[in-house]
C-alpha positions as CSV (number, residue, x, y, z in Angstrom):
1,M,-217.9,48.7,-19.7
2,N,-220.1,51.5,-20.9
3,P,-221.8,50.5,-24.2
4,G,-221.8,54.1,-25.4
5,N,-218.1,54.6,-24.8
6,T,-216.6,52.1,-27.2
7,P,-212.9,52.6,-28.2
8,P,-212.2,53.7,-31.8
9,P,-211.3,50.9,-34.2
10,R,-207.6,50.3,-34.4
11,P,-206.0,50.4,-37.8
12,E,-204.0,47.3,-37.1
13,Q,-205.7,44.1,-36.3
14,G,-204.1,40.7,-36.1
15,P,-200.4,39.9,-36.1
16,P,-198.0,42.5,-37.4
17,P,-196.6,42.1,-40.9
18,T,-193.4,40.0,-40.6
19,D,-190.6,39.3,-43.1
20,K,-190.6,35.5,-43.1
21,T,-187.2,35.3,-44.8
22,K,-185.5,37.3,-42.0
23,M,-187.3,35.2,-39.4
24,A,-186.1,32.0,-41.1
25,I,-182.5,33.3,-41.1
26,A,-182.9,34.2,-37.4
27,A,-184.0,30.7,-36.7
28,V,-181.0,29.2,-38.5
29,L,-178.7,31.5,-36.5
30,L,-180.2,30.1,-33.3
31,V,-180.0,26.5,-34.4
32,I,-176.3,26.7,-35.4
33,P,-174.9,26.6,-31.8
34,I,-177.3,23.8,-30.8
35,V,-176.1,21.6,-33.7
36,A,-172.5,22.5,-33.2
37,L,-172.5,21.7,-29.5
38,L,-174.6,18.6,-29.7
39,W,-172.2,17.1,-32.3
40,V,-169.8,16.0,-29.6
41,P,-167.6,13.7,-31.7
42,S,-166.5,16.7,-33.7
43,Y,-164.7,18.2,-30.7
44,A,-164.1,15.3,-28.3
45,R,-160.3,15.3,-28.5
46,D,-157.3,16.8,-26.8
47,E,-155.4,18.5,-29.7
48,P,-154.9,21.3,-30.5
49,E,-154.4,22.8,-27.1
50,L,-154.8,26.6,-26.4
51,W,-152.8,27.9,-23.4
52,G,-152.6,24.4,-22.0
53,F,-156.4,23.8,-22.3
54,P,-157.4,20.7,-24.3
55,F,-159.5,21.4,-27.4
56,F,-162.6,19.9,-25.8
57,F,-162.7,22.7,-23.2
58,W,-161.6,25.8,-25.2
59,Y,-163.9,24.9,-28.1
60,Q,-166.9,24.9,-25.9
61,F,-165.8,28.1,-24.2
62,L,-165.4,29.7,-27.6
63,W,-169.0,28.9,-28.4
64,V,-170.1,31.0,-25.4
65,F,-169.0,34.1,-27.4
66,I,-170.1,32.8,-30.8
67,C,-173.5,31.9,-29.4
68,S,-173.9,35.4,-27.9
69,A,-173.1,37.0,-31.2
70,L,-175.5,34.7,-33.1
71,T,-178.3,35.4,-30.5
72,W,-177.7,39.2,-30.9
73,A,-177.8,38.9,-34.7
74,A,-181.0,36.9,-34.5
75,Y,-182.5,39.5,-32.2
76,K,-181.7,42.3,-34.6
77,L,-183.0,40.3,-37.5
78,T,-186.3,39.7,-35.6
79,L,-186.7,43.4,-34.9
80,S,-185.9,44.2,-38.5
81,A,-188.4,41.6,-39.7
82,R,-191.1,43.2,-37.6
83,G,-190.1,46.7,-38.5
84,L,-193.1,47.2,-40.8
85,T,-195.5,47.8,-37.9
86,T,-196.3,51.1,-36.3
87,H,-196.4,49.9,-32.7
88,K,-193.4,49.2,-30.5
89,A,-192.5,45.9,-28.9
90,G,-194.4,45.3,-25.7
91,E,-196.9,47.9,-26.6
92,D,-200.6,46.9,-26.5
93,R,-202.1,46.9,-29.9
């Protein structure tokens, strides 16, 4: 590196400003499916059936879609929480 060719100081140093409330809500959204699916006694039964499928199976299948929606919401909240910075995600600061 050439000592006379130093880059100009960057206005932003350190981590970007983050809304911690939104990050906490995003974390809760990501924990909900984990808790719901690890609590097996809550859905370990046959009734009610949906199109012939026992509750145990269709309940877990339903969580595929719910988990996708919650993950998308957490992603959007995370982007929103970090929206105060001038650089884009993945961009070198």
